[in-house]
C-alpha positions in Angstrom: -16.7 2.7 -13.5 -13.7 4.8 -12.7 -15.1 5.4 -9.2 -15.2 1.6 -8.5 -11.7 1.3 -9.8 -10.5 4.1 -7.5 -12.3 2.6 -4.6 -10.5 -0.7 -5.3 -7.2 1.0 -5.4 -7.9 2.9 -2.2 -8.8 -0.4 -0.5 -5.5 -2.0 -1.7 -3.7 1.1 -0.5 -5.2 0.8 3.0 -4.4 -2.9 3.1 -0.8 -2.2 2.3 -0.7 0.5 5.0 -1.9 -2.0 7.5 0.7 -4.6 6.4 3.5 -1.9 6.7 2.3 -0.9 10.2 2.2 -4.6 11.2 5.7 -5.2 9.9 7.1 -2.1 11.6 5.6 -3.1 14.9 7.6 -6.3 15.0 10.8 -6.4 17.1 13.0 -6.9 14.0 11.1 -5.7 10.9 12.1 -7.2 7.6 13.6 -4.2 5.7 13.3 -6.0 2.3 9.6 -6.7 2.9 9.0 -3.2 4.1 10.7 -1.7 1.0 8.6 -3.8 -1.3 5.4 -3.0 0.5 6.2 0.7 0.3 6.9 0.5 -3.4 3.6 -1.2 -4.0 1.8 1.4 -1.9 3.5 4.2 -3.9 2.5 2.7 -7.3 -1.1 2.5 -6.1 -1.0 6.0 -4.8 0.3 7.2 -8.2 -2.5 5.2 -10.0 -5.1 6.9 -7.8 -3.7 10.3 -8.5 -3.7 9.6 -12.2 -7.5 8.9 -12.2 
C-alpha cells in the first residue's frame, strides 16, 4: 500500500514540475503562482522522503 501512495506522490511531484516549467517558460511568469507551485512540490517531496 505504501508503494502505491509513494507512486501517487511521485506522479503529483512530476505534474507540479511540469507546471513550474510551463510557467517559467512564459514571457512574464507569475511569481506568486510559481512560489505556490514550488511550495506544493516541496511538501510532496518531504512526504515522499518520510515514507
